[in-house]
N, C-alpha and C positions, 0 to 999 in steps of 0.2 A: 387681178387688179383692174380696176375700171378708171381709165384715165380722165374720165369726167369727174371724179372725185376731187375735191379740194386738196391742195398741197398744204401740209402742216410742217412747221419748223420744229425740230425737237431739241430741248435743253435738259442737261441732266447736271444734278449737283452730286458730287462724288463723295463728300464728307460733310457732315453737319458743319455749318459755320462757312463753308467755302461758296463761292459763287457758282451759279448755274452756268454752264458752258454748252454753246452750240455743237451738237454732235452730228447732225444730219437733217435729213427731210424724208417724208413719206406721204402717200396719198392714202385717204381713209374717207369713209362716208359721212362720218361725223367726228366730234371730239372725243367721245368715249372709245370709238374704235381706234382712233389715232393713238390714244394714251395706252391701250392694250398692246397695240402693234409696236409703239415705241418701247415699251417694256421688253418686248419678245425680242426685238432687234437690237437694242442698245445697250441692254443691261443683261446679257447672257451669263456673264461671270460676276454677278452681284456688284457691278461698279458703281451703281448709284443709291442714293436714299431718298432722291426726289427727281421727279420728271415733270416738265412742263412741256405742253403742246399748244402751238399758236398757229392759227391759219395764217399763211403767208401773206395773204392779200391784206390782213389787219395790221401788218408790221410797217411803221411808216420809217422810212430811212432818209437821211440827209443826203444832200447832193455833193459828191466831191468838190464840185466848183465853189460851194459856199463855205469851205473849210476856214478860210481866212477869217470870215465874219463869224463863224460858230466858235472856233478853237484859239482865236488870238487871245493869248493871256491878258488879264487886266493887270498892267504894270503898276497901277496906283493902289493895288490891294495885295501887297506881298504876304500877308497873313495867309492867303489862300494856297500858297505854294507849300507843298508838303515838306520842303526843306526847313520851313520856319520853325517846326516843332521837333521836340525830342521825343522820340517813342520809346517807351520802356522795353527792357528785353522779355518781360514776361508776356507782352501783347504778342499774340500769334496770328498769322493770316492776315497782315495788313498791307 
């Protein structure tokens, strides 16, 4: 492995309809190699149906110090709260 290669973050979707979940990181020379290596490393037991690889430098993350500004609920818009709606039993994975 060449440590000068970019770091990629790997996300796997375990079943159709479910969200991709971060499973780890790896170094690769390019995105195609990262995808192949992610398949070999993170789906050895047929865990996934979809793989995403993203260069770590391309991920923009929020600062924990900004959490009040970013995540403070809008108290004047109660319809945005999930408890406002009734979800039918037939709806899966919500």
